[in-house]
ZAVO-91728 format. One record per residue (C-alpha): residue in one letter; x, y, z. Coordinates in Angstrom, 2 decimals, always signed. Layout:
! residues N
+--------+---------+---------+---------+
: residu :      xx :      yy :      zz :
+--------+---------+---------+---------+
:      A :       X :       Y :       Z :
...
+--------+---------+---------+---------+
***
This chain:
! residues 138
+--------+---------+---------+---------+
: residu :      xx :      yy :      zz :
+--------+---------+---------+---------+
:      M :  -17.61 :  +63.71 : -142.05 :
:      Q :  -21.02 :  +63.19 : -142.82 :
:      I :  -22.45 :  +59.82 : -142.96 :
:      E :  -23.26 :  +59.76 : -146.56 :
:      D :  -19.13 :  +60.72 : -146.48 :
:      I :  -18.68 :  +57.16 : -145.02 :
:      R :  -20.95 :  +54.77 : -146.77 :
:      R :  -19.25 :  +56.44 : -150.40 :
:      H :  -16.16 :  +55.87 : -148.71 :
:      F :  -16.29 :  +52.11 : -147.72 :
:      A :  -18.66 :  +51.03 : -151.10 :
:      A :  -15.43 :  +50.08 : -152.00 :
:      D :  -15.38 :  +47.45 : -149.37 :
:      K :  -16.66 :  +44.66 : -151.88 :
:      Y :  -16.64 :  +41.95 : -148.89 :
:      L :  -18.87 :  +44.55 : -147.18 :
:      T :  -21.08 :  +45.28 : -149.81 :
:      A :  -21.92 :  +42.11 : -151.00 :
:      T :  -22.16 :  +40.51 : -147.50 :
:      G :  -25.16 :  +42.86 : -147.22 :
:      V :  -23.63 :  +45.13 : -144.54 :
:      V :  -25.11 :  +48.32 : -143.80 :
:      I :  -23.55 :  +51.74 : -142.37 :
:      E :  -25.97 :  +53.24 : -140.59 :
:      D :  -24.18 :  +55.70 : -138.64 :
:      A :  -21.02 :  +56.67 : -137.26 :
:      G :  -18.68 :  +59.01 : -135.51 :
:      P :  -15.48 :  +59.25 : -133.88 :
:      D :  -14.55 :  +56.04 : -132.57 :
:      W :  -18.00 :  +54.18 : -132.76 :
:      C :  -19.99 :  +52.66 : -135.52 :
:      R :  -23.34 :  +50.68 : -136.06 :
:      C :  -24.04 :  +48.35 : -139.09 :
:      R :  -26.50 :  +45.67 : -139.77 :
:      L :  -27.04 :  +42.97 : -141.33 :
:      Q :  -30.42 :  +41.63 : -142.68 :
:      V :  -30.22 :  +37.79 : -142.24 :
:      T :  -31.22 :  +36.08 : -145.68 :
:      A :  -30.63 :  +32.32 : -147.22 :
:      E :  -27.17 :  +33.52 : -147.81 :
:      H :  -26.05 :  +33.80 : -144.32 :
:      L :  -27.35 :  +30.31 : -143.05 :
:      N :  -25.38 :  +27.59 : -142.35 :
:      A :  -25.97 :  +23.73 : -142.55 :
:      G :  -28.04 :  +24.18 : -139.09 :
:      G :  -30.40 :  +26.98 : -140.28 :
:      V :  -29.08 :  +29.45 : -138.77 :
:      A :  -26.92 :  +32.88 : -139.81 :
:      Q :  -23.48 :  +31.21 : -140.38 :
:      G :  -20.65 :  +32.31 : -138.05 :
:      G :  -18.67 :  +34.33 : -140.48 :
:      A :  -21.48 :  +36.94 : -141.34 :
:      I :  -21.60 :  +37.13 : -137.87 :
:      Y :  -18.02 :  +37.80 : -137.80 :
:      T :  -18.07 :  +39.95 : -140.88 :
:      L :  -20.45 :  +42.30 : -139.15 :
:      A :  -18.71 :  +43.06 : -136.00 :
:      D :  -15.59 :  +43.46 : -138.38 :
:      S :  -17.25 :  +45.52 : -140.51 :
:      A :  -18.58 :  +48.07 : -137.56 :
:      F :  -14.52 :  +47.51 : -135.98 :
:      A :  -13.37 :  +49.05 : -139.22 :
:      V :  -15.35 :  +51.81 : -139.72 :
:      A :  -14.80 :  +53.02 : -136.61 :
:      C :  -11.24 :  +52.67 : -136.25 :
:      N :  -10.85 :  +54.24 : -139.55 :
:      Y :  -13.88 :  +57.14 : -139.49 :
:      A :  -10.96 :  +59.99 : -137.62 :
:      H :   -8.81 :  +58.83 : -140.55 :
:      L :  -10.73 :  +59.56 : -143.10 :
:      A :  -11.93 :  +62.33 : -141.85 :
:      D :   -8.60 :  +64.65 : -140.95 :
:      G :   -7.38 :  +63.00 : -144.75 :
:      T :   -4.20 :  +62.42 : -143.16 :
:      G :   -4.45 :  +58.73 : -145.44 :
:      R :   -3.40 :  +56.98 : -142.36 :
:      L :   -5.05 :  +53.44 : -142.38 :
:      T :   -5.68 :  +51.49 : -139.14 :
:      V :   -6.21 :  +47.33 : -139.99 :
:      S :   -6.86 :  +44.39 : -137.58 :
:      Q :   -4.26 :  +43.11 : -135.85 :
:      S :   -6.15 :  +40.36 : -133.65 :
:      A :   -9.72 :  +39.52 : -133.37 :
:      A :  -11.54 :  +37.78 : -130.40 :
:      I :  -15.31 :  +36.73 : -131.19 :
:      S :  -17.28 :  +34.56 : -128.44 :
:      Y :  -20.98 :  +34.00 : -130.02 :
:      I :  -23.89 :  +33.72 : -127.46 :
:      S :  -27.16 :  +32.80 : -129.35 :
:      P :  -28.19 :  +32.45 : -132.66 :
:      G :  -28.99 :  +34.07 : -135.75 :
:      L :  -32.01 :  +33.51 : -136.99 :
:      A :  -33.14 :  +33.16 : -140.74 :
:      G :  -35.44 :  +36.62 : -141.31 :
:      S :  -33.75 :  +38.41 : -138.54 :
:      T :  -31.31 :  +41.74 : -138.89 :
:      L :  -28.85 :  +41.67 : -136.52 :
:      Y :  -26.61 :  +45.08 : -135.21 :
:      A :  -23.41 :  +45.45 : -134.66 :
:      E :  -21.73 :  +48.72 : -132.33 :
:      A :  -18.66 :  +49.04 : -132.19 :
:      R :  -16.89 :  +51.80 : -129.52 :
:      R :  -13.40 :  +52.47 : -128.89 :
:      V :  -11.97 :  +50.88 : -124.86 :
:      G :   -8.54 :  +52.10 : -125.30 :
:      R :   -5.93 :  +52.98 : -127.20 :
:      G :   -2.26 :  +53.52 : -127.97 :
:      K :   +0.43 :  +55.37 : -130.12 :
:      R :   -0.36 :  +53.56 : -133.03 :
:      T :   -2.79 :  +50.27 : -131.78 :
:      C :   -6.53 :  +50.32 : -130.56 :
:      V :   -8.76 :  +48.37 : -129.41 :
:      F :  -12.22 :  +48.19 : -129.56 :
:      Q :  -15.24 :  +46.31 : -127.90 :
:      I :  -17.93 :  +45.30 : -130.30 :
:      D :  -21.73 :  +43.96 : -129.34 :
:      V :  -24.05 :  +42.37 : -132.06 :
:      T :  -27.74 :  +42.18 : -131.19 :
:      D :  -30.52 :  +40.85 : -133.11 :
:      Q :  -34.01 :  +43.56 : -133.42 :
:      A :  -34.80 :  +42.59 : -130.14 :
:      G :  -31.78 :  +43.71 : -128.61 :
:      K :  -30.70 :  +39.98 : -127.40 :
:      P :  -27.08 :  +39.50 : -127.62 :
:      V :  -25.73 :  +37.24 : -130.56 :
:      A :  -22.01 :  +37.90 : -130.70 :
:      T :  -19.33 :  +39.96 : -128.87 :
:      M :  -15.91 :  +40.93 : -129.98 :
:      T :  -12.81 :  +42.33 : -128.87 :
:      G :  -10.99 :  +43.77 : -131.86 :
:      N :   -7.09 :  +45.33 : -132.03 :
:      G :   -6.02 :  +47.23 : -134.91 :
:      F :   -2.58 :  +49.01 : -135.86 :
:      T :   -2.23 :  +51.75 : -137.23 :
:      I :   +0.11 :  +52.31 : -140.95 :
:      D :   +0.61 :  +55.57 : -142.43 :
:      P :   +0.34 :  +55.83 : -146.15 :
:      K :   +2.80 :  +54.60 : -148.40 :
+--------+---------+---------+---------+
***
């Protein structure tokens, strides 16, 4: 599967595209996305709103845990069952944030991913654990 195929599929995710998240690269059980922090992403304190950082992390999670389903054509879909995020440092205006998701566990229909968010200097911004549940096509 090519990265262009992944980007084309996730172009249908209107929230991901509207927020400015870009899928940089992906593979089985792995993804890297980025977000340029603009004025639209800032909270009243002048730093990246937590929801923007969460959206970046959740987007990397979604791509990583659905990559294999897209490649095998089964129509299966892994959806978020739960997620916990911890914010470490602020995402600054004008900075570029990166989220890298990688699978750390898998069951028959469940998966666990670790998603780390950093700035362009590699400084940790947030870390998230995402739990997914795989459903069959309707």
